[in-house]
N, CA, C and O atoms as CSV, one atom per row, in Angstrom:
chain,resi,resn,atom,element,x,y,z
A,1,UNK,N,N,56.930,100.573,66.398
A,1,UNK,CA,C,56.771,100.792,67.808
A,1,UNK,C,C,57.263,102.197,68.149
A,1,UNK,O,O,58.264,102.657,67.599
A,2,UNK,N,N,56.565,102.873,69.052
A,2,UNK,CA,C,56.930,104.223,69.453
A,2,UNK,C,C,57.993,104.192,70.540
A,2,UNK,O,O,58.034,103.275,71.361
A,3,UNK,N,N,58.842,105.195,70.535
A,3,UNK,CA,C,59.881,105.288,71.551
A,3,UNK,C,C,59.626,106.538,72.382
A,3,UNK,O,O,59.375,107.613,71.836
A,4,UNK,N,N,59.691,106.396,73.701
A,4,UNK,CA,C,59.458,107.523,74.596
A,4,UNK,C,C,60.635,108.492,74.533
A,4,UNK,O,O,61.791,108.084,74.416
A,5,UNK,N,N,60.321,109.772,74.614
A,5,UNK,CA,C,61.357,110.802,74.640
A,5,UNK,C,C,61.666,111.077,76.098
A,5,UNK,O,O,60.766,111.471,76.839
A,6,UNK,N,N,62.903,110.886,76.544
A,6,UNK,CA,C,63.228,111.126,77.955
A,6,UNK,C,C,63.134,112.610,78.273
A,6,UNK,O,O,63.519,113.456,77.467
A,7,UNK,N,N,62.620,112.911,79.450
A,7,UNK,CA,C,62.468,114.294,79.878
A,7,UNK,C,C,63.766,114.777,80.510
A,7,UNK,O,O,64.354,114.081,81.337
A,8,UNK,N,N,64.202,115.941,80.131
A,8,UNK,CA,C,65.371,116.573,80.728
A,8,UNK,C,C,65.113,118.060,80.773
A,8,UNK,O,O,64.804,118.670,79.750
A,9,UNK,N,N,65.236,118.655,81.953
A,9,UNK,CA,C,64.965,120.084,82.093
A,9,UNK,C,C,66.001,120.918,81.356
A,9,UNK,O,O,65.701,122.035,80.935
A,10,UNK,N,N,67.209,120.402,81.192
A,10,UNK,CA,C,68.265,121.166,80.555
A,10,UNK,C,C,68.268,121.080,79.044
A,10,UNK,O,O,68.978,121.839,78.384
A,11,UNK,N,N,67.495,120.179,78.488
A,11,UNK,CA,C,67.502,119.972,77.049
A,11,UNK,C,C,66.173,120.418,76.453
A,11,UNK,O,O,65.126,119.958,76.907
A,12,UNK,N,N,66.175,121.298,75.453
A,12,UNK,CA,C,64.908,121.742,74.867
A,12,UNK,C,C,64.269,120.636,74.026
A,12,UNK,O,O,64.938,119.705,73.576
A,13,UNK,N,N,62.974,120.766,73.832
A,13,UNK,CA,C,62.255,119.825,72.994
A,13,UNK,C,C,62.730,119.972,71.557
A,13,UNK,O,O,63.063,121.076,71.127
A,14,UNK,N,N,62.767,118.882,70.814
A,14,UNK,CA,C,63.174,118.991,69.404
A,14,UNK,C,C,62.130,119.782,68.630
A,14,UNK,O,O,60.929,119.555,68.773
A,15,UNK,N,N,62.600,120.707,67.813
A,15,UNK,CA,C,61.718,121.551,67.017
A,15,UNK,C,C,61.732,121.053,65.575
A,15,UNK,O,O,62.785,120.666,65.070
A,16,UNK,N,N,60.580,121.057,64.904
A,16,UNK,CA,C,60.574,120.666,63.495
A,16,UNK,C,C,61.300,121.715,62.664
A,16,UNK,O,O,61.306,122.898,63.004
A,17,UNK,N,N,61.903,121.277,61.588
A,17,UNK,CA,C,62.627,122.199,60.715
A,17,UNK,C,C,61.635,123.125,60.031
A,17,UNK,O,O,60.622,122.661,59.507
A,18,UNK,N,N,61.911,124.452,60.026
A,18,UNK,CA,C,60.980,125.381,59.384
A,18,UNK,C,C,61.035,125.259,57.865
A,18,UNK,O,O,62.078,124.968,57.279
A,19,UNK,N,N,59.897,125.488,57.258
A,19,UNK,CA,C,59.825,125.467,55.801
A,19,UNK,C,C,60.413,126.765,55.262
A,19,UNK,O,O,60.601,127.720,56.015
A,20,UNK,N,N,60.701,126.805,53.983
A,20,UNK,CA,C,61.288,127.994,53.363
A,20,UNK,C,C,60.313,129.160,53.467
A,20,UNK,O,O,59.137,129.012,53.135
A,21,UNK,N,N,60.788,130.326,53.926
A,21,UNK,CA,C,59.965,131.528,54.006
A,21,UNK,C,C,59.139,131.621,55.265
A,21,UNK,O,O,58.671,132.710,55.597
A,22,UNK,N,N,58.939,130.544,55.974
A,22,UNK,CA,C,58.117,130.544,57.177
A,22,UNK,C,C,58.881,131.159,58.340
A,22,UNK,O,O,58.275,131.758,59.228
A,23,UNK,N,N,60.197,131.021,58.347
A,23,UNK,CA,C,61.013,131.501,59.465
A,23,UNK,C,C,60.889,133.010,59.650
A,23,UNK,O,O,60.753,133.482,60.779
A,24,UNK,N,N,60.934,133.765,58.573
A,24,UNK,CA,C,60.829,135.220,58.659
A,24,UNK,C,C,59.444,135.630,59.128
A,24,UNK,O,O,59.310,136.568,59.914
A,25,UNK,N,N,58.415,134.943,58.660
A,25,UNK,CA,C,57.045,135.248,59.060
A,25,UNK,C,C,56.850,134.941,60.538
A,25,UNK,O,O,56.192,135.706,61.244
A,26,UNK,N,N,57.409,133.834,61.016
A,26,UNK,CA,C,57.275,133.455,62.415
A,26,UNK,C,C,57.973,134.457,63.320
A,26,UNK,O,O,57.437,134.819,64.367
A,27,UNK,N,N,59.158,134.911,62.935
A,27,UNK,CA,C,59.887,135.892,63.737
A,27,UNK,C,C,59.116,137.203,63.826
A,27,UNK,O,O,59.062,137.816,64.892
A,28,UNK,N,N,58.529,137.633,62.738
A,28,UNK,CA,C,57.746,138.867,62.747
A,28,UNK,C,C,56.499,138.713,63.614
A,28,UNK,O,O,56.123,139.637,64.334
A,29,UNK,N,N,55.864,137.555,63.544
A,29,UNK,CA,C,54.673,137.314,64.353
A,29,UNK,C,C,55.027,137.276,65.837
A,29,UNK,O,O,54.284,137.803,66.666
A,30,UNK,N,N,56.162,136.653,66.179
A,30,UNK,CA,C,56.596,136.627,67.575
A,30,UNK,C,C,56.888,138.031,68.084
A,30,UNK,O,O,56.556,138.360,69.222
A,31,UNK,N,N,57.506,138.858,67.252
A,31,UNK,CA,C,57.825,140.234,67.647
A,31,UNK,C,C,56.543,141.035,67.889
A,31,UNK,O,O,56.464,141.800,68.851
A,32,UNK,N,N,55.539,140.863,67.020
A,32,UNK,CA,C,54.259,141.558,67.218
A,32,UNK,C,C,53.579,141.095,68.502
A,32,UNK,O,O,53.011,141.909,69.231
A,33,UNK,N,N,53.634,139.790,68.785
A,33,UNK,CA,C,53.027,139.247,69.990
A,33,UNK,C,C,53.713,139.787,71.235
A,33,UNK,O,O,53.040,140.162,72.194
A,34,UNK,N,N,55.039,139.833,71.236
A,34,UNK,CA,C,55.772,140.382,72.380
A,34,UNK,C,C,55.449,141.852,72.608
A,34,UNK,O,O,55.307,142.289,73.750
A,35,UNK,N,N,55.331,142.619,71.522
A,35,UNK,CA,C,54.989,144.033,71.654
A,35,UNK,C,C,53.594,144.197,72.250
A,35,UNK,O,O,53.374,145.081,73.077
A,36,UNK,N,N,52.664,143.360,71.839
A,36,UNK,CA,C,51.302,143.436,72.380
A,36,UNK,C,C,51.278,143.071,73.857
A,36,UNK,O,O,50.564,143.699,74.639
A,37,UNK,N,N,52.047,142.069,74.244
A,37,UNK,CA,C,52.091,141.652,75.645
A,37,UNK,C,C,52.709,142.757,76.501
A,37,UNK,O,O,52.230,143.027,77.602
A,38,UNK,N,N,53.765,143.395,76.005
A,38,UNK,CA,C,54.407,144.478,76.759
A,38,UNK,C,C,53.440,145.638,76.994
A,38,UNK,O,O,53.470,146.263,78.054
A,39,UNK,N,N,52.587,145.929,76.017
A,39,UNK,CA,C,51.631,147.028,76.166
A,39,UNK,C,C,50.540,146.683,77.166
A,39,UNK,O,O,50.025,147.570,77.846
A,40,UNK,N,N,50.179,145.400,77.268
A,40,UNK,CA,C,49.094,144.996,78.153
A,40,UNK,C,C,49.535,144.848,79.596
A,40,UNK,O,O,48.691,144.899,80.491
A,41,UNK,N,N,50.835,144.665,79.863
A,41,UNK,CA,C,51.300,144.471,81.226
A,41,UNK,C,C,51.238,145.791,81.984
A,41,UNK,O,O,51.688,146.820,81.480
A,42,UNK,N,N,50.684,145.765,83.187
A,42,UNK,CA,C,50.621,146.983,83.983
A,42,UNK,C,C,51.999,147.361,84.521
A,42,UNK,O,O,52.907,146.532,84.581
A,43,UNK,N,N,52.133,148.602,84.903
A,43,UNK,CA,C,53.381,149.086,85.487
A,43,UNK,C,C,53.611,148.393,86.827
A,43,UNK,O,O,52.645,147.978,87.466
A,44,UNK,N,N,54.861,148.256,87.270
A,44,UNK,CA,C,55.122,147.590,88.552
A,44,UNK,C,C,54.428,148.273,89.726
A,44,UNK,O,O,54.002,147.594,90.661
A,45,UNK,N,N,54.303,149.599,89.702
A,45,UNK,CA,C,53.622,150.297,90.792
A,45,UNK,C,C,52.143,149.939,90.831
A,45,UNK,O,O,51.578,149.722,91.903
A,46,UNK,N,N,51.525,149.879,89.668
A,46,UNK,CA,C,50.105,149.527,89.609
A,46,UNK,C,C,49.893,148.078,90.027
A,46,UNK,O,O,48.895,147.750,90.669
A,47,UNK,N,N,50.841,147.209,89.658
A,47,UNK,CA,C,50.750,145.802,90.035
A,47,UNK,C,C,50.872,145.634,91.550
A,47,UNK,O,O,50.137,144.848,92.148
A,48,UNK,N,N,51.791,146.362,92.167
A,48,UNK,CA,C,51.968,146.292,93.622
A,48,UNK,C,C,50.737,146.833,94.337
A,48,UNK,O,O,50.311,146.279,95.351
A,49,UNK,N,N,50.166,147.912,93.813
A,49,UNK,CA,C,48.969,148.480,94.422
A,49,UNK,C,C,47.790,147.510,94.304
A,49,UNK,O,O,46.967,147.421,95.215
A,50,UNK,N,N,47.708,146.794,93.199
A,50,UNK,CA,C,46.625,145.823,93.034
A,50,UNK,C,C,46.778,144.663,94.017
A,50,UNK,O,O,45.789,144.199,94.584
A,51,UNK,N,N,48.019,144.188,94.226
A,51,UNK,CA,C,48.244,143.109,95.196
A,51,UNK,C,C,47.928,143.577,96.612
A,51,UNK,O,O,47.355,142.827,97.403
A,52,UNK,N,N,48.305,144.826,96.937
A,52,UNK,CA,C,48.014,145.372,98.263
A,52,UNK,C,C,46.513,145.481,98.479
A,52,UNK,O,O,46.012,145.181,99.562
A,53,UNK,N,N,45.801,145.908,97.452
A,53,UNK,CA,C,44.341,146.023,97.550
A,53,UNK,C,C,43.698,144.644,97.698
A,53,UNK,O,O,42.694,144.499,98.396
A,54,UNK,N,N,44.270,143.640,97.049
A,54,UNK,CA,C,43.752,142.277,97.173
A,54,UNK,C,C,43.898,141.767,98.604
A,54,UNK,O,O,42.985,141.135,99.136
A,55,UNK,N,N,45.044,142.039,99.228
A,55,UNK,CA,C,45.251,141.622,100.621
A,55,UNK,C,C,44.304,142.383,101.535
A,55,UNK,O,O,43.720,141.794,102.445
A,56,UNK,N,N,44.144,143.689,101.306
A,56,UNK,CA,C,43.243,144.496,102.133
A,56,UNK,C,C,41.811,143.985,102.043
A,56,UNK,O,O,41.112,143.913,103.053
A,57,UNK,N,N,41.373,143.630,100.840
A,57,UNK,CA,C,40.011,143.119,100.661
A,57,UNK,C,C,39.846,141.767,101.352
A,57,UNK,O,O,38.812,141.504,101.965
A,58,UNK,N,N,40.867,140.907,101.253
A,58,UNK,CA,C,40.790,139.591,101.899
A,58,UNK,C,C,40.738,139.729,103.414
A,58,UNK,O,O,40.021,138.978,104.075
A,59,UNK,N,N,41.490,140.681,103.976
A,59,UNK,CA,C,41.466,140.910,105.428
A,59,UNK,C,C,40.086,141.364,105.868
A,59,UNK,O,O,39.595,140.946,106.916
A,60,UNK,N,N,39.462,142.217,105.074
A,60,UNK,CA,C,38.145,142.734,105.434
A,60,UNK,C,C,37.055,141.672,105.298
A,60,UNK,O,O,36.109,141.663,106.084
A,61,UNK,N,N,37.171,140.789,104.325
A,61,UNK,CA,C,36.106,139.826,104.046
A,61,UNK,C,C,36.165,138.561,104.902
A,61,UNK,O,O,35.121,138.002,105.239
A,62,UNK,N,N,37.349,138.106,105.254
A,62,UNK,CA,C,37.503,136.815,105.929
A,62,UNK,C,C,37.587,136.992,107.434
A,62,UNK,O,O,38.302,137.872,107.915
A,63,UNK,N,N,36.860,136.161,108.190
A,63,UNK,CA,C,36.977,136.253,109.646
A,63,UNK,C,C,38.381,135.880,110.125
A,63,UNK,O,O,38.886,136.486,111.070
A,64,UNK,N,N,39.014,134.901,109.495
A,64,UNK,CA,C,40.387,134.506,109.838
A,64,UNK,C,C,41.172,134.362,108.540
A,64,UNK,O,O,40.794,133.603,107.648
A,65,UNK,N,N,42.273,135.108,108.454
A,65,UNK,CA,C,43.117,135.082,107.264
A,65,UNK,C,C,44.556,134.861,107.685
A,65,UNK,O,O,45.056,135.526,108.592
A,66,UNK,N,N,45.216,133.927,107.027
A,66,UNK,CA,C,46.631,133.661,107.252
A,66,UNK,C,C,47.378,134.113,106.005
A,66,UNK,O,O,47.123,133.612,104.909
A,67,UNK,N,N,48.293,135.053,106.168
A,67,UNK,CA,C,49.104,135.547,105.058
A,67,UNK,C,C,50.501,134.985,105.234
A,67,UNK,O,O,51.146,135.225,106.254
A,68,UNK,N,N,50.975,134.237,104.243
A,68,UNK,CA,C,52.298,133.630,104.327
A,68,UNK,C,C,52.872,133.367,102.957
A,68,UNK,O,O,52.227,133.608,101.936
A,69,UNK,N,N,54.087,132.872,102.947
A,69,UNK,CA,C,54.736,132.511,101.692
A,69,UNK,C,C,54.344,131.093,101.283
A,69,UNK,O,O,54.012,130.263,102.129
A,70,UNK,N,N,54.387,130.829,99.993
A,70,UNK,CA,C,54.045,129.514,99.460
A,70,UNK,C,C,55.033,128.473,99.988
A,70,UNK,O,O,56.248,128.656,99.907
A,71,UNK,N,N,54.496,127.385,100.527
A,71,UNK,CA,C,55.321,126.296,101.008
A,71,UNK,C,C,55.966,126.537,102.360
A,71,UNK,O,O,56.827,125.760,102.772
A,72,UNK,N,N,55.576,127.587,103.060
A,72,UNK,CA,C,56.177,127.900,104.358
A,72,UNK,C,C,55.638,126.930,105.412
A,72,UNK,O,O,54.426,126.747,105.534
A,73,UNK,N,N,56.543,126.313,106.169
A,73,UNK,CA,C,56.112,125.342,107.172
A,73,UNK,C,C,55.397,126.028,108.333
A,73,UNK,O,O,54.518,125.425,108.950
A,74,UNK,N,N,55.751,127.266,108.641
A,74,UNK,CA,C,55.078,127.983,109.728
A,74,UNK,C,C,53.621,128.292,109.359
A,74,UNK,O,O,52.737,128.245,110.214
A,75,UNK,N,N,53.382,128.603,108.097
A,75,UNK,CA,C,51.997,128.821,107.649
A,75,UNK,C,C,51.189,127.544,107.797
A,75,UNK,O,O,50.017,127.581,108.170
A,76,UNK,N,N,51.808,126.431,107.507
A,76,UNK,CA,C,51.140,125.141,107.653
A,76,UNK,C,C,50.790,124.872,109.117
A,76,UNK,O,O,49.704,124.374,109.413
A,77,UNK,N,N,51.704,125.201,110.035
A,77,UNK,CA,C,51.459,124.997,111.467
A,77,UNK,C,C,50.297,125.868,111.935
A,77,UNK,O,O,49.428,125.407,112.675
A,78,UNK,N,N,50.284,127.126,111.502
A,78,UNK,CA,C,49.194,128.039,111.877
A,78,UNK,C,C,47.864,127.511,111.357
A,78,UNK,O,O,46.869,127.489,112.082
A,79,UNK,N,N,47.854,127.089,110.109
A,79,UNK,CA,C,46.621,126.579,109.510
A,79,UNK,C,C,46.123,125.338,110.245
A,79,UNK,O,O,44.925,125.211,110.500
A,80,UNK,N,N,47.029,124.423,110.588
A,80,UNK,CA,C,46.631,123.199,111.283
A,80,UNK,C,C,46.135,123.475,112.705
A,80,UNK,O,O,45.204,122.825,113.179
A,81,UNK,N,N,46.757,124.435,113.377
A,81,UNK,CA,C,46.295,124.806,114.719
A,81,UNK,C,C,44.877,125.352,114.664
A,81,UNK,O,O,44.029,124.963,115.468
A,82,UNK,N,N,44.615,126.242,113.732
A,82,UNK,CA,C,43.283,126.825,113.609
A,82,UNK,C,C,42.258,125.772,113.180
A,82,UNK,O,O,41.128,125.772,113.667
A,83,UNK,N,N,42.647,124.882,112.277
A,83,UNK,CA,C,41.730,123.822,111.862
A,83,UNK,C,C,41.436,122.863,113.011
A,83,UNK,O,O,40.334,122.323,113.103
A,84,UNK,N,N,42.411,122.653,113.881
A,84,UNK,CA,C,42.194,121.804,115.052
A,84,UNK,C,C,41.187,122.395,116.018
A,84,UNK,O,O,40.537,121.667,116.768
A,85,UNK,N,N,41.056,123.721,116.001
A,85,UNK,CA,C,40.070,124.389,116.850
A,85,UNK,C,C,38.698,124.465,116.186
A,85,UNK,O,O,37.721,124.867,116.818
A,86,UNK,N,N,38.624,124.082,114.915
A,86,UNK,CA,C,37.342,124.124,114.204
A,86,UNK,C,C,37.177,125.324,113.302
A,86,UNK,O,O,36.070,125.601,112.841
A,87,UNK,N,N,38.251,126.041,113.039
A,87,UNK,CA,C,38.209,127.224,112.181
A,87,UNK,C,C,38.788,126.849,110.826
A,87,UNK,O,O,39.798,126.148,110.749
A,88,UNK,N,N,38.161,127.307,109.774
A,88,UNK,CA,C,38.695,127.107,108.429
A,88,UNK,C,C,39.255,128.439,107.939
A,88,UNK,O,O,38.517,129.243,107.369
A,89,UNK,N,N,40.556,128.686,108.152
A,89,UNK,CA,C,41.110,129.992,107.791
A,89,UNK,C,C,41.332,130.108,106.288
A,89,UNK,O,O,41.640,129.129,105.609
A,90,UNK,N,N,41.171,131.320,105.790
A,90,UNK,CA,C,41.552,131.613,104.413
A,90,UNK,C,C,43.062,131.825,104.409
A,90,UNK,O,O,43.604,132.448,105.322
A,91,UNK,N,N,43.736,131.316,103.395
A,91,UNK,CA,C,45.185,131.432,103.295
A,91,UNK,C,C,45.509,132.235,102.049
A,91,UNK,O,O,45.067,131.904,100.949
A,92,UNK,N,N,46.287,133.296,102.234
A,92,UNK,CA,C,46.708,134.139,101.117
A,92,UNK,C,C,48.225,134.052,101.026
A,92,UNK,O,O,48.928,134.408,101.971
A,93,UNK,N,N,48.731,133.577,99.887
A,93,UNK,CA,C,50.171,133.435,99.711
A,93,UNK,C,C,50.716,134.651,98.982
A,93,UNK,O,O,50.169,135.089,97.970
A,94,UNK,N,N,51.804,135.185,99.518
A,94,UNK,CA,C,52.405,136.397,98.960
A,94,UNK,C,C,53.836,136.110,98.534
A,94,UNK,O,O,54.478,135.175,99.013
A,95,UNK,N,N,54.312,136.942,97.623
A,95,UNK,CA,C,55.706,136.849,97.192
A,95,UNK,C,C,56.561,137.855,97.942
A,95,UNK,O,O,57.659,137.531,98.394
A,96,UNK,N,N,56.055,139.083,98.076
A,96,UNK,CA,C,56.796,140.139,98.758
A,96,UNK,C,C,55.928,140.677,99.881
A,96,UNK,O,O,55.054,141.514,99.655
A,97,UNK,N,N,56.168,140.198,101.085
A,97,UNK,CA,C,55.303,140.521,102.216
A,97,UNK,C,C,55.353,141.994,102.576
A,97,UNK,O,O,54.321,142.582,102.899
A,98,UNK,N,N,56.530,142.606,102.527
A,98,UNK,CA,C,56.643,144.004,102.937
A,98,UNK,C,C,55.806,144.906,102.047
A,98,UNK,O,O,55.129,145.811,102.535
A,99,UNK,N,N,55.850,144.662,100.739
A,99,UNK,CA,C,55.103,145.520,99.815
A,99,UNK,C,C,53.604,145.286,99.925
A,99,UNK,O,O,52.825,146.238,99.860
A,100,UNK,N,N,53.191,144.044,100.089
A,100,UNK,CA,C,51.767,143.745,100.068
A,100,UNK,C,C,51.077,144.011,101.396
A,100,UNK,O,O,49.873,144.266,101.415
A,101,UNK,N,N,51.802,143.958,102.503
A,101,UNK,CA,C,51.199,144.196,103.806
A,101,UNK,C,C,51.417,145.615,104.306
A,101,UNK,O,O,50.926,145.971,105.377
A,102,UNK,N,N,52.149,146.433,103.549
A,102,UNK,CA,C,52.478,147.780,104.003
A,102,UNK,C,C,51.232,148.634,104.226
A,102,UNK,O,O,51.151,149.356,105.219
A,103,UNK,N,N,50.268,148.560,103.322
A,103,UNK,CA,C,49.071,149.372,103.462
A,103,UNK,C,C,48.030,148.775,104.386
A,103,UNK,O,O,47.088,149.464,104.776
A,104,UNK,N,N,48.177,147.521,104.744
A,104,UNK,CA,C,47.190,146.842,105.574
A,104,UNK,C,C,47.526,146.981,107.052
A,104,UNK,O,O,46.632,147.176,107.876
A,105,UNK,N,N,48.811,146.880,107.394
A,105,UNK,CA,C,49.259,146.888,108.784
A,105,UNK,C,C,49.883,148.236,109.103
A,105,UNK,O,O,50.756,148.715,108.381
A,106,UNK,N,N,49.426,148.844,110.194
A,106,UNK,CA,C,50.020,150.100,110.632
A,106,UNK,C,C,51.285,149.804,111.399
A,106,UNK,O,O,51.249,148.999,112.329
A,107,UNK,N,N,52.340,150.382,111.073
A,107,UNK,CA,C,53.578,150.263,111.790
A,107,UNK,C,C,54.611,149.360,111.194
A,107,UNK,O,O,55.155,148.765,112.125
A,108,UNK,N,N,55.025,149.066,110.244
A,108,UNK,CA,C,56.275,148.476,109.844
A,108,UNK,C,C,56.328,146.974,109.707
A,108,UNK,O,O,55.549,146.357,108.980
A,109,UNK,N,N,57.266,146.412,110.424
A,109,UNK,CA,C,57.623,145.016,110.237
A,109,UNK,C,C,56.492,144.066,110.641
A,109,UNK,O,O,55.857,144.223,111.683
A,110,UNK,N,N,56.270,143.083,109.780
A,110,UNK,CA,C,55.267,142.056,110.036
A,110,UNK,C,C,55.943,140.708,109.856
A,110,UNK,O,O,56.550,140.445,108.817
A,111,UNK,N,N,55.839,139.858,110.864
A,111,UNK,CA,C,56.400,138.517,110.764
A,111,UNK,C,C,55.430,137.628,110.005
A,111,UNK,O,O,54.220,137.674,110.227
A,112,UNK,N,N,55.968,136.827,109.116
A,112,UNK,CA,C,55.132,135.881,108.400
A,112,UNK,C,C,55.238,134.526,109.068
A,112,UNK,O,O,56.322,134.147,109.511
A,113,UNK,N,N,54.179,133.809,109.152
A,113,UNK,CA,C,52.847,134.108,108.675
A,113,UNK,C,C,52.146,135.121,109.585
A,113,UNK,O,O,52.275,135.079,110.808
A,114,UNK,N,N,51.412,136.017,108.961
A,114,UNK,CA,C,50.631,137.005,109.701
A,114,UNK,C,C,49.193,136.494,109.794
A,114,UNK,O,O,48.607,136.084,108.792
A,115,UNK,N,N,48.637,136.521,110.993
A,115,UNK,CA,C,47.287,136.023,111.231
A,115,UNK,C,C,46.381,137.208,111.518
A,115,UNK,O,O,46.611,137.970,112.458
A,116,UNK,N,N,45.351,137.352,110.698
A,116,UNK,CA,C,44.352,138.399,110.878
A,116,UNK,C,C,43.069,137.751,111.369
A,116,UNK,O,O,42.578,136.802,110.758
A,117,UNK,N,N,42.522,138.259,112.470
A,117,UNK,CA,C,41.271,137.740,113.022
A,117,UNK,C,C,40.310,138.911,113.154
A,117,UNK,O,O,40.598,139.890,113.843
A,118,UNK,N,N,39.177,138.803,112.493
A,118,UNK,CA,C,38.182,139.869,112.558
A,118,UNK,C,C,38.652,141.173,111.941
A,118,UNK,O,O,38.230,142.244,112.378
A,119,UNK,N,N,39.513,141.109,110.939
A,119,UNK,CA,C,39.989,142.305,110.269
A,119,UNK,C,C,41.148,142.994,110.962
A,119,UNK,O,O,41.622,144.027,110.488
A,120,UNK,N,N,41.610,142.447,112.069
A,120,UNK,CA,C,42.733,143.038,112.813
A,120,UNK,C,C,43.880,142.051,112.878
A,120,UNK,O,O,43.670,140.838,112.894
A,121,UNK,N,N,45.096,142.580,112.915
A,121,UNK,CA,C,46.279,141.726,112.978
A,121,UNK,C,C,46.418,141.154,114.375
A,121,UNK,O,O,46.516,141.898,115.350
A,122,UNK,N,N,46.428,139.830,114.474
A,122,UNK,CA,C,46.676,139.168,115.746
A,122,UNK,C,C,48.170,139.012,115.966
A,122,UNK,O,O,48.654,139.206,117.082
A,123,UNK,N,N,48.900,138.668,114.930
A,123,UNK,CA,C,50.350,138.528,115.018
A,123,UNK,C,C,50.833,137.340,114.223
A,123,UNK,O,O,50.121,136.824,113.362
A,124,UNK,N,N,52.040,136.908,114.512
A,124,UNK,CA,C,52.623,135.757,113.856
A,124,UNK,C,C,52.336,134.485,114.620
A,124,UNK,O,O,51.433,134.434,115.456
A,125,UNK,N,N,53.118,133.452,114.321
A,125,UNK,CA,C,52.917,132.159,114.972
A,125,UNK,C,C,53.167,132.235,116.471
A,125,UNK,O,O,52.435,131.625,117.251
A,126,UNK,N,N,54.197,132.979,116.885
A,126,UNK,CA,C,54.506,133.071,118.320
A,126,UNK,C,C,53.369,133.719,119.098
A,126,UNK,O,O,53.021,133.262,120.187
A,127,UNK,N,N,52.799,134.766,118.555
A,127,UNK,CA,C,51.678,135.452,119.220
A,127,UNK,C,C,50.434,134.568,119.238
A,127,UNK,O,O,49.714,134.521,120.235
A,128,UNK,N,N,50.184,133.866,118.129
A,128,UNK,CA,C,49.035,132.963,118.056
A,128,UNK,C,C,49.160,131.847,119.094
A,128,UNK,O,O,48.184,131.507,119.762
A,129,UNK,N,N,50.353,131.280,119.227
A,129,UNK,CA,C,50.571,130.220,120.216
A,129,UNK,C,C,50.416,130.752,121.637
A,129,UNK,O,O,49.849,130.069,122.490
A,130,UNK,N,N,50.916,131.968,121.906
A,130,UNK,CA,C,50.799,132.548,123.243
A,130,UNK,C,C,49.337,132.779,123.610
A,130,UNK,O,O,48.925,132.507,124.737
A,131,UNK,N,N,48.554,133.283,122.656
A,131,UNK,CA,C,47.134,133.532,122.908
A,131,UNK,C,C,46.394,132.209,123.090
A,131,UNK,O,O,45.483,132.111,123.913
A,132,UNK,N,N,46.783,131.200,122.328
A,132,UNK,CA,C,46.147,129.886,122.443
A,132,UNK,C,C,46.460,129.249,123.802
A,132,UNK,O,O,45.561,128.714,124.451
A,133,UNK,N,N,47.714,129.299,124.235
A,133,UNK,CA,C,48.113,128.691,125.504
A,133,UNK,C,C,47.455,129.413,126.677
A,133,UNK,O,O,47.097,128.782,127.672
A,134,UNK,N,N,47.293,130.733,126.566
A,134,UNK,CA,C,46.658,131.475,127.661
A,134,UNK,C,C,45.141,131.252,127.716
A,134,UNK,O,O,44.496,131.610,128.702
A,135,UNK,N,N,44.573,130.661,126.660
A,135,UNK,CA,C,43.139,130.380,126.657
A,135,UNK,C,C,42.292,131.493,126.078
A,135,UNK,O,O,41.065,131.433,126.147
A,136,UNK,N,N,42.924,132.512,125.506
A,136,UNK,CA,C,42.177,133.652,124.962
A,136,UNK,C,C,41.837,133.507,123.483
A,136,UNK,O,O,41.078,134.319,122.952
A,137,UNK,N,N,42.371,132.506,122.808
A,137,UNK,CA,C,42.168,132.400,121.359
A,137,UNK,C,C,40.731,132.047,121.006
A,137,UNK,O,O,40.165,132.638,120.087
A,138,UNK,N,N,40.137,131.110,121.704
A,138,UNK,CA,C,38.764,130.689,121.378
A,138,UNK,C,C,37.782,131.852,121.536
A,138,UNK,O,O,36.953,132.040,120.646
A,139,UNK,N,N,37.823,132.653,122.626
A,139,UNK,CA,C,36.914,133.806,122.689
A,139,UNK,C,C,37.154,134.834,121.587
A,139,UNK,O,O,36.206,135.443,121.091
A,140,UNK,N,N,38.409,135.029,121.203
A,140,UNK,CA,C,38.704,135.969,120.107
A,140,UNK,C,C,38.092,135.466,118.808
A,140,UNK,O,O,37.522,136.242,118.042
A,141,UNK,N,N,38.212,134.161,118.563
A,141,UNK,CA,C,37.642,133.585,117.349
A,141,UNK,C,C,36.116,133.630,117.359
A,141,UNK,O,O,35.493,133.835,116.318
A,142,UNK,N,N,35.511,133.439,118.537
A,142,UNK,CA,C,34.059,133.551,118.655
A,142,UNK,C,C,33.585,134.972,118.357
A,142,UNK,O,O,32.602,135.171,117.644
A,143,UNK,N,N,34.297,135.958,118.914
A,143,UNK,CA,C,33.930,137.357,118.676
A,143,UNK,C,C,34.048,137.746,117.208
A,143,UNK,O,O,33.289,138.585,116.723
A,144,UNK,N,N,35.003,137.136,116.496
A,144,UNK,CA,C,35.205,137.443,115.093
A,144,UNK,C,C,34.196,136.723,114.191
A,144,UNK,O,O,34.089,137.034,113.005
A,145,UNK,N,N,33.458,135.759,114.757
A,145,UNK,CA,C,32.478,135.015,113.965
A,145,UNK,C,C,33.074,133.833,113.238
A,145,UNK,O,O,32.466,133.306,112.306
A,146,UNK,N,N,34.264,133.407,113.654
A,146,UNK,CA,C,34.907,132.280,112.991
A,146,UNK,C,C,34.567,130.951,113.668
A,146,UNK,O,O,34.752,129.888,113.075
A,147,UNK,N,N,34.080,131.009,114.887
A,147,UNK,CA,C,33.734,129.808,115.655
A,147,UNK,C,C,32.317,129.915,116.168
A,147,UNK,O,O,31.892,130.969,116.642
A,148,UNK,N,N,31.584,128.813,116.069
A,148,UNK,CA,C,30.236,128.764,116.624
A,148,UNK,C,C,30.176,127.592,117.580
A,148,UNK,O,O,29.881,126.468,117.174
A,149,UNK,N,N,30.451,127.847,118.835
A,149,UNK,CA,C,30.415,126.775,119.849
A,149,UNK,C,C,29.331,127.008,120.851
A,149,UNK,O,O,29.158,126.209,121.771
């Protein structure tokens, strides 16, 4: 009968004992693999520029884009509000908002979640709620092509 191995995040999986002579070959192969991976990884500046370009392209392509952090409850509220109006917003999750939104937004600080409508920054959740309560959100969404009523 087989016995289940209990899962524990703090305990590594049991490794089979290496055969004679295999250990040195495995270490050399791992070192070559690590060297190859290091050469293929882009520089941090190039990586940041690529993420910024990805956000810029998403803003240009999507009629409504919500930029927020993964698992953020405010992003969820923004998404649900827009879906309640009949809009299906694109959601872009970022790790470092300042670096990725710096080239997209003119002027500095951006509150997350940032809502872009028609390629322009509408604002965060507070601004979105204010525009919705005043009754101006639906015409803005219609002008951007996100709503067909």
